[in-house]
C-alpha positions as a printed Julia matrix, in Angstrom:
693×3 Matrix{Float64}:
   0.0     0.0     0.0
   1.55    3.31   -1.15
   1.64    6.3     1.16
  -0.85    8.93   -0.15
   0.63   11.85   -2.04
  -1.65   14.36   -0.35
  -0.69   13.11    3.11
   2.95   14.16    2.73
   3.51   17.05    5.11
   5.01   20.09    3.44
   7.57   19.65    0.65
   5.59   22.25   -1.34
   8.31   22.93   -3.93
   8.96   19.26   -4.47
   5.29   18.38   -4.87
   4.74   21.31   -7.22
   7.72   20.35   -9.4
   6.46   16.76   -9.63
   2.94   17.9   -10.5
   4.17   20.28  -13.22
   6.04   17.4   -14.84
   2.98   15.19  -14.49
   1.01   17.84  -16.38
   3.74   18.35  -19.0
   6.51   15.72  -19.2
   8.19   17.99  -21.79
   9.41   20.11  -18.86
  12.21   17.56  -18.55
  11.99   15.88  -15.17
  12.83   16.79  -11.59
  16.02   16.5    -9.55
  15.37   16.5    -5.8
  18.36   17.38   -3.61
  18.15   17.05    0.13
  19.28   15.53    3.36
  18.39   11.99    4.3
  15.03   11.21    5.89
  13.06   13.97    4.14
  10.46   11.9     2.25
  12.11   12.19   -1.17
  11.48    8.56   -2.13
   8.1     8.39   -0.39
   6.77   11.4    -2.29
   7.96   10.17   -5.67
   6.45    6.73   -5.18
   3.19    8.34   -4.07
   2.98   10.4    -7.27
   2.44    7.41   -9.54
  -0.75    6.52   -7.68
  -2.42    9.83   -8.61
  -1.42    9.85  -12.28
  -4.31    9.15  -14.67
  -4.48    5.55  -15.93
  -3.19    4.8   -19.43
  -4.62    2.77  -22.33
  -2.1     0.32  -23.81
  -2.1    -2.24  -26.6
  -2.67   -5.66  -25.05
   0.52   -7.72  -24.98
   2.81   -4.85  -26.05
   5.92   -4.75  -23.9
   6.49   -1.1   -24.82
   3.12    0.29  -23.62
   2.02    1.57  -27.02
  -1.02    3.85  -27.07
  -3.8     2.08  -29.05
  -4.99    5.46  -30.38
  -1.51    6.27  -31.77
   0.77    3.21  -31.7
   4.5     3.63  -32.24
   5.34    2.9   -35.85
   8.78    1.56  -34.84
   7.6    -0.57  -31.93
   9.59   -3.86  -31.88
   6.38   -5.69  -30.91
   4.48   -4.05  -33.8
   3.18   -3.15  -36.15
  -0.09   -2.71  -34.24
  -3.14   -2.71  -36.45
  -6.07   -0.32  -35.88
  -8.56   -1.9   -33.53
  -5.96   -4.02  -31.75
  -7.11   -5.3   -28.34
  -6.39   -2.74  -25.63
  -6.53   -2.54  -21.88
  -6.44    0.21  -19.25
  -3.91    0.0   -16.44
  -2.4     2.38  -13.84
   0.64    4.42  -14.8
   3.8     2.52  -13.83
   6.61    3.59  -11.56
   9.87    1.98  -12.68
  12.88    2.27  -10.39
  16.42    2.23  -11.78
  18.88    0.78   -9.23
  22.27    2.45   -8.84
  24.1    -0.74   -9.82
  22.16   -1.26  -13.06
  24.09   -2.0   -16.25
  23.61   -0.37  -19.63
  21.87   -3.5   -20.91
  19.41   -3.36  -18.02
  18.57    0.25  -18.82
  18.16    0.27  -22.61
  17.59   -3.44  -23.22
  19.84   -6.16  -24.51
  20.31   -8.46  -27.43
  20.62  -12.17  -26.79
  24.04  -12.61  -28.38
  24.14  -16.34  -27.8
  20.9   -16.9   -29.71
  21.98  -14.48  -32.41
  25.25  -16.33  -33.0
  24.27  -19.93  -32.36
  20.68  -19.9   -33.65
  20.67  -16.94  -35.98
  17.77  -15.36  -34.07
  17.74  -11.62  -33.45
  16.06  -11.5   -30.05
  15.66   -8.24  -28.15
  14.87   -8.07  -24.44
  13.38   -4.68  -23.43
  15.02   -2.68  -20.66
  13.73   -0.34  -17.99
  13.24    2.49  -20.48
  10.6     0.41  -22.25
   8.87   -0.42  -18.98
   8.76    3.26  -17.99
   7.19    4.45  -21.25
   4.14    6.61  -20.44
   4.88    6.3   -16.73
   7.48    7.43  -14.17
  11.16    6.49  -14.16
  12.64    7.02  -10.72
  16.39    7.03  -10.0
  17.28    7.15   -6.32
  20.82    8.36   -5.57
  21.18    9.52   -9.17
  24.5    11.17   -8.3
  25.98    7.7    -7.67
  24.82    6.34  -11.04
  27.55    5.85  -13.64
  27.87    8.92  -15.82
  27.36    7.09  -19.09
  24.06    5.7   -17.77
  22.94    9.18  -16.78
  23.8    10.35  -20.31
  21.7     7.58  -21.85
  18.87    8.26  -19.46
  18.72   11.98  -20.13
  19.07   11.52  -23.9
  16.06    9.21  -23.89
  14.08   11.61  -21.71
  14.87   14.53  -24.03
  14.18   12.68  -27.29
  11.29   10.52  -26.11
  12.91    7.52  -27.79
  15.43    4.85  -26.87
  18.03    3.55  -29.33
  19.88    0.25  -29.12
  22.66   -0.2   -31.7
  24.68   -3.33  -31.17
  26.41   -5.91  -33.4
  24.6    -4.73  -36.52
  21.12   -4.82  -34.98
  19.15   -1.6   -34.54
  16.14   -1.29  -32.24
  14.15    1.87  -31.57
  11.11    2.38  -29.41
   9.17    5.11  -27.65
  10.42    6.14  -24.19
   8.29    9.01  -22.92
   8.33    9.15  -19.17
   8.42   11.48  -16.21
  12.03   11.39  -15.02
  12.65   11.92  -11.3
  16.05   11.74   -9.64
  16.79   12.13   -5.95
  20.15   12.6    -4.28
  21.86   13.5    -1.04
  24.47   16.22   -1.77
  26.63   14.89    1.06
  27.4    11.88   -1.15
  28.62   13.93   -4.11
  27.27   16.12   -6.87
  26.29   15.56  -10.46
  28.5    17.0   -13.16
  27.22   20.43  -14.31
  26.62   19.06  -17.82
  24.27   16.41  -16.41
  22.72   18.73  -13.85
  21.66   21.07  -16.65
  19.75   18.27  -18.37
  17.2    17.97  -15.56
  14.31   20.32  -16.19
  13.61   21.41  -12.61
  15.45   21.07   -9.33
  14.29   21.52   -5.75
  16.02   21.57   -2.38
  14.29   19.78    0.5
  15.07   19.85    4.2
  13.37   18.77    7.39
  11.37   21.53    9.12
  12.53   23.0    12.39
   9.01   23.71   13.62
   8.07   21.28   16.42
   4.37   21.19   15.48
   5.1    20.21   11.89
   7.49   17.51   12.98
   4.86   16.21   15.38
   2.36   16.02   12.53
   4.85   14.01   10.48
   5.23   11.47   13.26
   1.46   11.37   13.87
   0.66   10.6    10.24
   3.43    8.07    9.92
   2.24    6.21   12.99
  -1.28    6.2    11.57
  -0.08    4.77    8.29
   2.1     2.1     9.91
  -0.74    0.97   12.18
  -3.32    0.62    9.39
  -2.05    1.3     5.84
  -5.36    0.44    4.17
  -7.4     2.54    6.57
  -5.01    5.48    6.29
  -5.13    5.32    2.49
  -8.94    5.14    2.57
  -9.08    8.32    4.65
  -7.14   10.13    1.93
  -8.91    8.46   -1.03
 -11.13   11.46   -1.84
  -8.14   13.8    -1.74
  -6.19   11.51   -4.08
  -9.12   11.29   -6.49
  -9.44   15.09   -6.58
  -5.73   15.4    -7.26
  -5.85   12.87  -10.1
  -8.78   14.78  -11.62
  -6.88   18.08  -11.38
  -3.91   16.54  -13.2
  -6.17   15.21  -15.97
  -7.9    18.6   -16.32
  -4.55   20.42  -16.47
  -3.31   18.03  -19.16
  -6.42   18.73  -21.21
  -6.0    22.51  -20.74
  -2.26   22.53  -21.53
  -2.57   22.84  -25.37
  -4.81   25.9   -24.97
  -2.48   27.88  -22.71
  -1.09   30.97  -24.43
   2.46   32.21  -23.83
   2.25   35.87  -24.86
   5.18   37.85  -26.2
   5.28   39.84  -22.95
   5.48   36.67  -20.85
   8.13   35.2   -23.16
  10.12   38.42  -22.78
  10.0    37.99  -19.01
  11.22   34.41  -19.34
  14.21   35.37  -21.48
  15.01   38.43  -19.34
  15.16   36.33  -16.19
  17.42   33.75  -17.84
  19.72   36.49  -19.13
  19.82   38.15  -15.71
  21.2    34.98  -14.13
  23.78   34.53  -16.91
  22.85   30.92  -17.66
  24.66   28.99  -20.38
  22.84   28.06  -23.57
  19.12   28.24  -24.27
  17.89   25.14  -22.47
  17.04   27.25  -19.44
  14.78   29.51  -21.53
  12.94   26.53  -23.03
  12.48   24.76  -19.7
  11.34   27.91  -17.91
   8.78   28.63  -20.65
   7.44   25.07  -20.57
   7.25   25.09  -16.78
   5.4    28.43  -16.82
   2.86   27.04  -19.3
   2.41   23.92  -17.17
   1.95   26.04  -14.04
  -0.71   28.15  -15.75
  -2.54   24.99  -16.81
  -2.26   23.54  -13.29
  -3.71   26.75  -11.79
  -6.61   26.75  -14.26
  -5.47   29.67  -16.43
  -5.46   29.9   -20.21
  -2.63   32.44  -20.38
   0.79   32.59  -18.72
   1.1    35.33  -16.1
   4.03   36.9   -14.31
   3.41   34.66  -11.3
   3.77   31.59  -13.55
   7.12   32.87  -14.82
   8.28   33.61  -11.27
   7.43   30.11  -10.04
   8.98   28.48  -13.11
  12.21   30.47  -12.74
  12.58   29.46   -9.09
  12.42   25.8   -10.11
  14.28   25.85  -13.44
  17.22   28.2   -12.87
  18.94   27.54   -9.5
  21.07   24.69  -10.86
  21.85   26.5   -14.12
  23.16   29.86  -12.98
  26.9    30.41  -13.12
  28.5    29.9    -9.72
  31.72   28.85   -8.08
  32.39   25.09   -8.16
  31.36   24.43   -4.55
  28.6    27.02   -4.2
  25.16   25.68   -3.33
  22.49   26.3    -5.98
  19.96   29.04   -5.38
  18.48   32.26   -6.78
  18.81   35.8    -5.56
  15.24   37.03   -5.09
  16.14   40.68   -5.73
  17.72   39.81   -9.08
  14.66   37.76  -10.03
  12.21   40.54   -9.17
  14.33   43.14  -10.93
  14.45   41.05  -14.12
  10.69   40.57  -14.06
  10.18   44.28  -13.47
  12.52   45.29  -16.31
  10.62   43.1   -18.76
   7.17   44.17  -17.57
   5.21   46.32  -20.06
   5.0    49.97  -18.98
   1.21   49.89  -18.82
   1.18   46.7   -16.71
   1.29   47.52  -12.97
   3.25   45.29  -10.63
   1.18   42.49   -9.09
   0.38   42.94   -5.41
   2.6    40.98   -3.07
   1.21   37.99   -1.26
  -1.3    37.13   -3.98
  -2.83   33.74   -3.27
  -2.96   31.12   -6.04
  -6.4    30.44   -7.54
  -8.61   27.7    -6.21
  -7.44   24.25   -7.15
  -3.81   25.3    -7.26
  -1.0    23.31   -5.71
  -1.11   25.19   -2.39
  -4.54   23.82   -1.54
  -4.64   21.08    1.09
  -7.81   19.04    0.54
  -7.71   17.71    4.07
  -6.79   20.97    5.76
  -3.73   19.34    7.32
  -0.56   21.22    8.11
   2.06   21.47    5.4
   5.86   21.65    5.56
   7.71   18.61    6.87
   9.34   15.3     6.1
   7.61   12.0     5.86
   8.36    8.45    4.95
  11.63    6.57    5.02
  12.21    5.25    8.48
  10.5     8.16   10.17
  13.74    9.49   11.66
  15.48   12.76   10.91
  19.13   11.99   11.47
  21.5    14.94   11.59
  24.14   15.22    8.92
  27.57   13.92    9.78
  29.18   16.82    7.99
  28.89   20.44    8.96
  29.28   23.67    7.06
  27.24   25.0     4.2
  29.67   23.75    1.54
  30.22   27.28    0.18
  33.73   28.25   -0.81
  34.88   31.73   -1.64
  38.29   31.27   -3.24
  38.78   35.01   -3.75
  40.85   35.42   -0.59
  43.41   38.05    0.23
  45.58   36.6    -2.51
  48.44   35.98   -0.1
  50.44   38.68   -1.74
  52.99   39.61    0.91
  52.2    41.58    4.06
  53.53   42.3     7.46
  52.35   38.84    8.46
  54.5    37.25    5.82
  57.92   37.06    7.39
  60.7    34.47    7.15
  60.2    31.19    8.94
  62.78   30.41   11.61
  64.66   27.21   10.9
  64.23   24.55   13.61
  67.07   23.68   15.93
  68.89   20.37   15.71
  68.63   17.65   13.12
  65.46   17.95   11.06
  63.84   20.32   13.49
  63.59   17.77   16.26
  64.33   20.13   19.19
  61.5    22.15   20.62
  63.2    24.72   22.84
  61.33   27.55   21.15
  57.72   28.15   22.16
  55.15   27.0    19.59
  53.56   29.62   17.37
  50.21   30.89   18.65
  47.03   29.9    16.84
  46.13   32.16   13.94
  42.75   32.91   12.4
  41.77   31.02    9.27
  42.79   32.6     5.98
  40.92   32.3     2.71
  42.5    30.12    0.01
  44.1    31.5    -3.1
  42.21   31.08   -6.36
  42.07   27.43   -7.51
  43.82   26.23  -10.65
  43.88   23.2   -12.93
  46.1    20.46  -11.52
  47.81   17.58  -13.23
  46.22   14.16  -13.0
  47.81   12.02  -10.31
  47.16    8.3   -10.59
  47.38    5.22   -8.43
  49.75    2.77  -10.18
  48.56   -0.52  -11.6
  45.11   -1.48  -12.84
  42.17   -1.49  -10.43
  38.6    -2.69  -10.51
  36.82   -0.02   -8.49
  33.86    2.24   -9.15
  33.82    4.1   -12.44
  35.57    7.46  -12.39
  38.23    9.47  -14.2
  41.48    9.01  -12.35
  43.34    5.68  -12.41
  43.38    2.83  -14.92
  40.85    0.08  -14.21
  38.92   -2.8   -15.72
  35.43   -1.48  -16.4
  32.21   -1.9   -18.35
  33.15    0.98  -20.64
  36.42    2.0   -22.22
  38.8     0.78  -24.86
  39.09   -2.89  -25.75
  42.41   -4.32  -24.53
  41.79   -8.04  -24.96
  39.27  -10.82  -24.42
  38.47  -13.69  -22.06
  36.16  -16.64  -21.8
  32.79  -15.45  -20.42
  31.85  -16.55  -16.94
  28.16  -15.76  -17.52
  26.14  -14.24  -20.37
  28.17  -12.32  -22.94
  27.56   -8.59  -22.62
  30.3    -7.24  -24.91
  31.36   -9.59  -27.69
  34.93   -9.58  -28.98
  34.03  -10.56  -32.52
  37.54  -11.12  -33.91
  38.63  -13.39  -31.07
  35.32  -15.28  -31.27
  35.89  -15.98  -34.97
  39.5   -16.98  -34.33
  38.37  -19.39  -31.6
  35.75  -20.97  -33.85
  37.83  -21.19  -37.05
  39.98  -24.27  -36.21
  36.87  -26.38  -35.51
  34.89  -25.78  -38.7
  35.87  -29.04  -40.46
  35.1   -31.12  -37.36
  31.71  -29.42  -37.09
  30.84  -30.3   -40.64
  30.59  -26.76  -41.91
  29.01  -26.45  -45.33
  29.06  -23.45  -47.66
  30.55  -20.16  -46.58
  28.88  -19.91  -43.18
  30.7   -20.05  -39.88
  29.49  -22.44  -37.19
  29.93  -20.88  -33.74
  29.31  -22.69  -30.48
  29.01  -21.45  -26.91
  32.6   -22.37  -26.12
  33.87  -20.08  -28.91
  32.36  -16.89  -27.52
  34.79  -14.33  -26.12
  33.94  -11.49  -23.76
  35.75   -8.26  -24.6
  37.97   -6.93  -21.82
  37.68   -3.17  -21.46
  39.96   -0.72  -19.74
  38.62    2.59  -18.48
  39.09    4.79  -15.46
  38.14    4.41  -11.82
  37.52    6.82   -8.97
  39.78    6.57   -5.94
  39.75    7.52   -2.29
  41.88   10.65   -2.05
  42.88   11.2     1.58
  44.38   14.63    2.27
  46.73   14.99    5.26
  47.25   18.74    5.73
  49.83   20.36    8.02
  48.13   23.23    9.91
  50.93   23.9    12.4
  52.64   27.15   13.18
  55.39   26.52   10.63
  52.71   26.75    7.93
  51.15   29.83    9.47
  52.72   32.59    7.39
  49.65   34.18    5.85
  50.72   34.03    2.21
  51.96   30.44    2.53
  48.76   29.09    4.1
  46.63   30.88    1.52
  48.69   29.23   -1.22
  48.47   25.83    0.49
  44.69   26.1     0.82
  44.42   27.19   -2.79
  46.41   24.14   -3.89
  44.36   21.73   -1.77
  41.15   23.36   -3.02
  42.4    22.8    -6.58
  43.05   19.14   -5.78
  39.56   18.89   -4.27
  38.04   20.31   -7.46
  40.03   17.76   -9.42
  38.7    14.98   -7.17
  35.15   16.27   -7.69
  35.54   16.16  -11.46
  37.09   12.69  -11.37
  34.35   11.17   -9.16
  36.65   10.47   -6.22
  35.8     9.88   -2.61
  37.7    12.27   -0.33
  38.76   12.55    3.3
  40.59   15.25    5.23
  43.03   14.89    8.14
  44.67   17.93    9.74
  47.44   17.98   12.32
  48.67   20.79   14.57
  49.34   21.41   18.25
  49.47   18.06   19.99
  47.21   15.85   17.85
  45.83   14.92   14.45
  42.13   15.26   13.67
  39.99   13.45   11.14
  38.29   16.65   10.03
  36.17   14.85    7.45
  35.66   11.07    7.27
  35.86    9.62    3.73
  32.85   10.9     1.83
  31.67   11.86   -1.64
  30.83   15.36   -0.41
  33.75   17.34   -1.78
  31.81   20.47   -0.83
  32.05   19.56    2.84
  35.81   19.01    2.55
  36.22   22.41    0.87
  34.22   24.08    3.66
  36.38   22.46    6.36
  39.53   23.5     4.51
  38.43   27.12    4.2
  37.74   27.46    7.93
  40.93   25.65    8.99
  43.0    27.67   11.53
  46.75   27.31   11.96
  49.18   27.39   14.87
  50.97   25.2    17.38
  53.52   22.44   17.02
  53.81   19.92   14.16
  52.74   16.36   15.14
  53.56   14.91   11.72
  53.78   11.33   13.01
  50.3    11.62   14.54
  48.9    12.79   11.19
  50.42    9.85    9.32
  49.26    7.33   11.94
  45.73    8.73   11.77
  45.9     8.32    7.98
  47.01    4.7     8.38
  44.1     3.92   10.71
  41.58    5.71    8.48
  42.7     3.79    5.4
  42.65    0.51    7.3
  39.0     1.01    8.23
  38.09    2.22    4.76
  39.53   -0.92    3.16
  36.94   -2.89    5.12
  34.06   -0.61    4.11
  35.0    -0.14    0.45
  37.68   -2.7    -0.48
  37.66   -2.04   -4.24
  38.33    1.69   -4.01
  42.1     2.16   -4.05
  43.51    4.97   -1.89
  45.7     7.88   -2.89
  47.39    9.66    0.04
  48.21   13.35   -0.45
  50.39   14.78    2.33
  50.66   18.58    2.29
  53.49   19.7     4.58
  56.88   21.35    4.82
  58.25   18.17    6.42
  58.98   19.6     9.86
  58.11   17.46   12.9
  57.97   18.96   16.39
  56.27   18.1    19.65
  56.96   17.73   23.36
  60.56   18.1    24.58
  62.84   15.09   24.34
  61.26   13.05   21.58
  62.69   11.93   18.22
  59.8    13.46   16.35
  61.3    13.27   12.89
  62.23    9.62   13.45
  58.67    8.9    14.61
  57.34   10.49   11.44
  59.62    8.38    9.25
  58.58    5.2    11.02
  54.89    6.1    10.53
  55.64    6.76    6.86
  57.28    3.34    6.59
  54.12    1.75    8.0
  52.05    3.31    5.21
  54.61    2.31    2.58
  54.59   -1.28    3.84
  50.82   -1.34    3.34
  51.23   -0.45   -0.33
  49.53    2.94   -0.04
  50.17    5.09   -3.09
  51.0     8.63   -2.11
  52.35   12.0    -3.01
  54.0    14.62   -0.82
  53.33   18.27   -1.65
  56.37   20.21   -0.4
  55.21   23.56    1.02
  58.65   24.77    2.07
  59.48   28.2     0.69
  62.27   30.71    0.86
  65.88   30.72   -0.35
  67.02   28.15    2.23
  65.32   24.75    1.99
  65.93   21.85    4.37
  64.54   19.14    2.09
  62.52   17.53    4.88
  59.44   16.96    2.71
  61.53   15.12    0.11
  62.94   12.91    2.88
  59.39   12.15    4.0
  58.45   11.27    0.42
  61.32    8.78    0.28
  60.14    7.13    3.49
  56.61    6.91    2.1
  57.81    5.56   -1.24
  56.0     8.51   -2.75
  56.77   11.16   -5.3
  57.44   14.68   -3.97
  56.12   17.74   -5.78
  56.77   21.32   -4.88
  53.67   23.39   -4.25
  54.25   25.51   -7.34
  54.58   22.39   -9.54
  51.06   21.07   -8.95
  49.62   22.95  -11.91
  49.08   20.96  -15.09
  50.65   23.75  -17.12
  53.73   23.79  -14.89
  54.43   20.11  -15.43
  53.28   20.08  -19.05
  51.32   16.96  -18.36
  54.38   14.85  -17.61
  53.38   13.74  -14.11
  51.05   10.79  -14.66
  51.77    8.45  -11.77
  52.14    8.94   -8.06
  54.99    6.5    -7.89
  56.32    3.66   -9.97
  54.7     0.28   -9.47
  56.79   -2.11   -7.43
């Protein structure tokens, strides 16, 4: 029994975005971003129950409309008057681990080769035709699958081209993706392909949260009875959707309204024209949903708030959002002179999305497990790389060299803690790779065996063949043709001859940053440069689909500032607010890295780690210890575990002690100077972290 759509408390923007797409799938789908436990999945699953039923050709696996069957349907052609049936609109869920064949469909290669039969098995796109396709955790889906998914949603058709066989079929569906930003973001190119986006969060009002719990308890105790209590509301909602769909072709987008749409898009400096098209379609859908035959300024305002936040130009780690003053100014500038401004606080017309048929409170989470668990990661994820530039000041004096061998003595008092400084502007860094060939999650950093990439060989298949290596298959079958009694020019191929192509692509890694925040790094210009370099590496990790973690060490201890996560934004926020000062417990930082990687191997054994140590190599602590020796022994422990690493040498000035290079030797890692991290500086020559053993 599905939780009723109307019983979801709050989530007004999310429900409105879903309803607009239900009225007009041409809007392009919805991406829902929000913290865990906020009813994202519950609300999407509830939507399918209020969509109008669909008429389909009986027996058609592609849900063809009997009134206008698809001329290219693989199960066709369907003749006029073919038997038909009416069924509810389907909700098809695409799991994160799905393969390309599962999404678009697959050809039975064994039957094609051994029996000569071209047999096509439909995928999830076929099952979602004229329904809803839901992708939970869409940000964790392989990028090439997201590309295929969004292409099908935009074109309304799915294409399967494989081994000389071409299949095409209709794939018109309402696309909904949900994601938790803490687990990583979508690439901007893919983000732009979603029509609308909404941000959801749990309410902080105690009464609303109480209503969430009350309704959830009622549903858990008696799902059928709870659904029956909301049946009239659900029926009214389904009727409103059907009426809005019927009204949609009659809605007029005047030149004045279109001018407002384009003015708003230009004001937010969006790339391309997709934003203008989506905003116009969403405004038309909103007018139809509100019972109007012409688009008004309010329709444009609502559409812009849903269609533009993820498309405006922003810094890499800025959260999406719109500036209300800019929006109102753009609407005002495009308003005809004889058209007065609409009064503020105007209520939507009757039957609009703000109506609550049951009179219940709105604005809260629902569904899931009923718990609102706080995020493990703090900060708002915003990074402002335009810092003070670090360009020399009274704070930027020479660093005193440590006493004794390698800075081991600590007679001098430790430097006092200094306030956090903003990072220098980020730059493009060279690609650093883990040596060898892995088998981890798809990404863009290190070499790995994968489902996509270039063909590097073949192997005997362990299960069904998904990617045939045709040449090796023919070579395997050729020596046996006389024994098999081949006649004519045909080639007789058996199951034992088939060869699965071996592909090599790229994987994402766990990039663990160990950053020295001690007093020796505290010169203002140096720390700004260090933060700018680490921010650049974080941006690189974001683009290459890496998991990241952040360890800092200063004073008397090392801190796991951010456990391994896909939220690069959170790591950037922690880095920006990082203070400096105190002694340099380098050994403690390396030991904390060793323990973190040990635990992460248990949680995610296929994701290979890349350790990035950012330090000047000094090691200080309490009086009387061999701190540099302790650091080298900790480095040897990491090297013995086979951890690939790189040391970023932050030492500056005319006199260099070479301590970071010595640390790199102990780690078995390559050492790069801070100024050599840029891809242009190295001319692309640095490709590996260290040579494979």
